[in-house]
Backbone as CSV, one residue per row, in Angstrom:
resi,resn,N_x,N_y,N_z,CA_x,CA_y,CA_z,C_x,C_y,C_z
1,MET,-2.633,-20.215,-21.952,-2.219,-18.478,-21.409,-2.767,-18.505,-19.488
2,THR,-2.311,-17.873,-18.352,-1.647,-18.205,-17.793,-2.771,-16.660,-17.115
3,PHE,-3.620,-16.257,-16.539,-4.697,-15.583,-15.772,-3.849,-15.152,-14.293
4,PHE,-3.820,-14.383,-14.101,-3.142,-13.511,-12.801,-3.851,-12.115,-12.213
5,THR,-4.420,-12.215,-10.832,-5.309,-11.536,-9.796,-4.971,-10.530,-10.152
6,PRO,-4.654,-9.496,-9.812,-3.820,-7.992,-8.898,-3.711,-8.605,-7.999
7,GLU,-3.486,-9.192,-7.474,-3.439,-9.012,-5.945,-1.667,-9.727,-6.509
8,ASP,-2.593,-11.004,-7.391,-1.035,-11.991,-7.358,0.147,-10.812,-7.109
9,LEU,0.122,-9.715,-9.086,1.087,-8.961,-9.200,0.882,-8.520,-8.306
10,LEU,0.271,-7.797,-7.871,1.086,-7.242,-6.336,1.912,-8.493,-5.399
11,LEU,1.483,-8.817,-5.242,2.353,-9.555,-4.489,4.015,-10.097,-4.560
12,TYR,3.578,-10.005,-6.708,4.693,-9.894,-7.283,5.858,-8.551,-7.285
13,LEU,5.501,-7.500,-7.342,5.306,-6.628,-7.243,6.547,-6.086,-5.528
14,TYR,5.980,-6.318,-5.015,6.332,-6.583,-2.976,7.442,-7.446,-2.387
15,LYS,7.713,-8.126,-3.595,8.128,-9.574,-3.877,7.408,-10.517,-2.475
16,GLU,6.398,-10.242,-2.712,5.929,-11.431,-1.037,5.129,-12.852,-1.909
17,SER,5.226,-13.222,-3.441,4.982,-13.826,-3.775,5.815,-15.002,-3.667
18,SER,4.512,-16.685,-3.626,5.987,-17.603,-3.695,6.510,-18.142,-4.982
19,PRO,7.791,-18.841,-4.799,9.017,-19.360,-5.978,7.832,-19.722,-6.741
20,GLU,6.962,-20.207,-7.100,6.617,-21.262,-7.384,5.319,-19.632,-8.654
21,LEU,4.811,-18.716,-7.532,3.832,-17.504,-8.516,4.498,-16.902,-8.445
22,THR,5.928,-17.112,-8.706,7.109,-15.365,-8.973,7.635,-15.917,-10.076
23,ALA,7.820,-17.223,-10.676,8.532,-18.043,-11.668,7.969,-17.924,-12.510
24,ALA,5.642,-18.381,-12.121,5.017,-18.104,-13.388,4.444,-16.597,-14.338
25,ILE,5.425,-15.653,-12.885,5.031,-14.510,-13.712,6.007,-14.086,-14.351
26,GLU,7.192,-13.694,-14.079,8.555,-13.649,-15.012,7.860,-14.588,-16.376
27,SER,8.080,-15.668,-16.075,7.463,-16.392,-17.507,7.172,-15.985,-18.461
28,ALA,5.977,-15.276,-17.598,4.349,-15.076,-18.521,4.581,-13.666,-19.153
29,LEU,5.582,-12.730,-17.918,6.147,-11.134,-18.923,6.968,-11.607,-19.782
30,LYS,7.432,-12.412,-20.443,8.761,-12.914,-21.114,7.725,-12.747,-22.502
31,GLU,6.852,-13.191,-22.204,5.153,-13.954,-23.778,4.828,-12.528,-23.421
32,ASP,3.684,-12.445,-22.599,2.543,-11.373,-22.648,2.787,-9.790,-22.460
33,TRP,3.331,-9.277,-23.344,2.967,-8.163,-24.097,1.896,-7.127,-22.546
34,THR,0.535,-7.547,-23.109,-0.394,-7.135,-22.331,-0.064,-6.892,-20.762
35,LEU,0.327,-8.468,-20.344,1.058,-8.654,-18.900,2.182,-7.669,-18.273
36,ARG,2.579,-7.369,-19.677,3.861,-6.212,-19.350,3.389,-5.088,-18.750
37,GLU,2.571,-4.654,-19.954,2.179,-2.998,-19.737,1.138,-3.232,-18.544
38,GLU,0.379,-3.910,-18.210,0.194,-4.003,-16.688,0.729,-3.797,-15.186
39,MET,1.365,-4.340,-15.501,2.120,-4.458,-14.773,3.277,-3.122,-14.266
40,GLN,3.845,-2.979,-16.276,4.763,-1.476,-15.757,3.108,-0.626,-15.271
41,ALA,2.153,-0.229,-15.830,0.644,0.502,-14.445,0.952,0.644,-13.395
42,MET,1.107,-0.947,-13.293,1.238,-0.256,-11.718,2.251,-0.511,-10.962
43,GLN,3.497,-0.554,-11.284,4.322,-0.323,-10.532,5.067,1.823,-10.630
44,SER,3.853,1.531,-11.531,3.867,3.230,-11.861,2.816,3.479,-10.526
45,SER,1.491,2.832,-10.794,1.027,4.128,-10.026,1.674,3.729,-8.693
46,ILE,1.759,2.537,-7.310,2.821,1.913,-6.677,3.857,3.152,-6.536
47,GLY,4.666,4.632,-7.814,5.448,4.871,-7.289,4.867,6.620,-6.784
48,GLN,3.029,6.279,-7.234,2.943,7.601,-7.040,2.212,7.136,-6.083
49,LEU,2.104,7.015,-5.479,1.652,6.721,-4.406,2.820,7.279,-2.721
50,ASP,3.318,6.152,-3.567,4.680,6.015,-2.727,5.386,8.004,-2.037
51,LYS,4.880,8.300,-3.035,5.108,9.877,-2.547,3.769,10.612,-2.023
52,VAL,2.979,10.164,-2.329,1.526,10.675,-1.354,1.481,10.956,0.618
53,ILE,2.050,11.958,0.755,1.677,12.111,2.599,0.815,12.538,2.548
54,VAL,-0.139,12.193,3.510,-1.490,11.646,4.000,-1.141,12.799,5.899
55,SER,-2.307,13.063,5.651,-1.931,13.293,7.332,-2.871,13.677,7.829
56,PRO,-3.629,13.431,9.067,-4.769,13.875,10.004,-5.650,15.286,9.576
57,ARG,-6.180,15.658,10.101,-6.973,17.210,10.198,-6.627,17.538,11.912
58,MET,-7.073,18.696,11.916,-6.569,19.018,13.227,-8.371,19.111,13.858
59,GLU,-8.802,19.229,13.564,-10.141,18.494,14.195,-10.035,16.999,14.318
60,VAL,-9.740,16.327,13.841,-9.316,14.655,14.466,-8.524,15.438,15.419
61,VAL,-7.265,15.484,14.824,-5.645,15.942,16.678,-6.107,16.306,17.265
62,LEU,-7.439,17.608,17.734,-7.529,18.011,18.461,-9.040,16.938,19.317
63,LYS,-9.566,16.529,18.876,-10.458,15.131,19.740,-9.817,13.846,20.022
64,VAL,-9.358,13.991,19.874,-7.668,13.041,19.960,-7.735,13.495,21.312
65,MET,-6.981,14.042,21.869,-6.315,16.292,22.202,-7.791,15.528,23.757
66,ASN,-8.414,16.074,23.316,-9.311,16.518,24.117,-9.729,15.588,25.366
67,TYR,-10.209,13.929,24.260,-10.753,13.564,25.189,-9.401,12.223,25.893
68,ALA,-8.477,13.227,25.652,-6.883,12.111,26.097,-7.206,12.825,27.180
69,ARG,-7.060,14.259,27.535,-7.448,15.052,28.856,-7.859,15.220,29.201
70,GLN,-9.686,13.963,28.995,-11.099,14.029,29.338,-11.014,13.297,31.003
71,THR,-9.787,11.564,29.825,-10.173,10.056,30.695,-8.785,10.647,31.382
72,ALA,-7.266,10.984,31.004,-6.303,11.701,31.888,-6.394,10.467,33.220
73,THR,-5.665,9.819,33.994,-5.706,9.082,35.678,-5.227,10.419,35.378
74,GLU,-4.179,11.575,35.587,-3.018,12.351,36.412,-3.522,13.536,35.800
75,PRO,-4.247,15.001,36.398,-4.303,15.445,36.019,-3.170,16.251,34.392
76,VAL,-3.785,17.128,33.501,-2.945,17.534,32.594,-3.161,18.600,32.322
77,ASN,-1.583,19.538,32.275,-1.700,20.350,32.096,-2.215,21.474,30.953
78,ARG,-2.654,22.401,31.303,-3.154,22.817,29.361,-2.453,23.593,29.201
79,PRO,-1.764,24.295,28.135,-0.800,25.062,27.656,-1.239,26.132,27.092
């Protein structure tokens, strides 16, 4: 029985694993139901993460804008 790290499985899911690792994981998936369950859980988690929308807080945006105004080499017109 071969053990795979979470990193190995992520590489496989994102199709970035080596051909040897891909073959080993696919072979193990046919025989190891716990590995199949773990892989399904990872796929589900990745699917949920792909739906997350992240945006910066307004405070951070304002700080960046103020810093840009202060360090600008040309005058900036304020709205």
